[in-house]
N, C-alpha and C positions, 0 to 999 in steps of 0.2 A: 888345313887338315879336314878331311872328310868326316872324321869321327868327332870333331870338335865344333858343333853347330853354334851359331850365335845364340847366346843365352836368352835373348829376348824372344827367340822363336821356339824355345824348348819349354814345354809346360813344366811347372814347378814339381809335379809328381815324378818326373823322370830322374833316375839316378845319373850322376855325372859320369861321362864316358871318356874323357880325355884328361891328360895331366893338368891342364889349365883349369878345367871345370872342377876337378877334384881338389886342387889347391885352393881355389876360391871358395869352395864349399867349406873348407876347414878354417881358413883365416879371415873370411869376410864377415864373421859375426860381430855384432856390436861389442866393443871393448877388446876384442881379441887382438887387434893390432897393437894396442897399448900394452897388453900383457906381454906380447912377443918383444916389443921394444925394451921392456925391462930386462928380459933375458939377454937381449943383445948387449945391453949396457953392463950387466952384472956377470953374465956367464951362467951362474946358477944362483938360486935364491930360495929362501924359506917362504912359507906362506905369510908369515908375519912381515917379512921384508917387502913382499909384493903388496900386501895390504897397506902398509905405511906409505909406499911409493905411489899407490893409486887410491887415494882416500875417497874419490868419488864413487868407487865400486863398492857395492854391498858385498858382504861375505858370501851370500848365495851366488851372486854373479861371478865372483872370483873363483869360488869352488867349482861352479859349472864350467867356466872357461878352462881351468886347469884340468878337469876331468876330460873335457872334449879334446884338448891338445894332447893329453896323455893317451887317450884312446886312439887318436889318429896317428900316434907314433912321432909327433912333432917334438915332444919333450918326454923325459923320463922322470919318474918319481923314485927317489932313493930313500930307503927306510931311515927312521931316526937313529941317531947314534946312541949307543948304550948310555943310560943315565940322563938322556935328554929327550923325554917323551914329547911328542908333538913337534919335533924339530926336523921333520922330513925335508929334504931338499929336492928341488926340481932342476 
């Protein structure tokens, strides 16, 4: 693809221009593949379930990865059920 240059030749300041570059920009972050793996295993999960399944991740990193994936449209955040504050599912 002419619009999909070799990433080694593209300066980091440039925005991704093709589907492969865009996908890699979203999922290539450290820990992101492991978070996605948990969604593939579970289908959906709460923050607590993800935190327990990935004990090496700090709360900040997990929160950042969930926000990044939600912002990119890879996952959706569903509001907590009535009577269960803090139990949002992804």
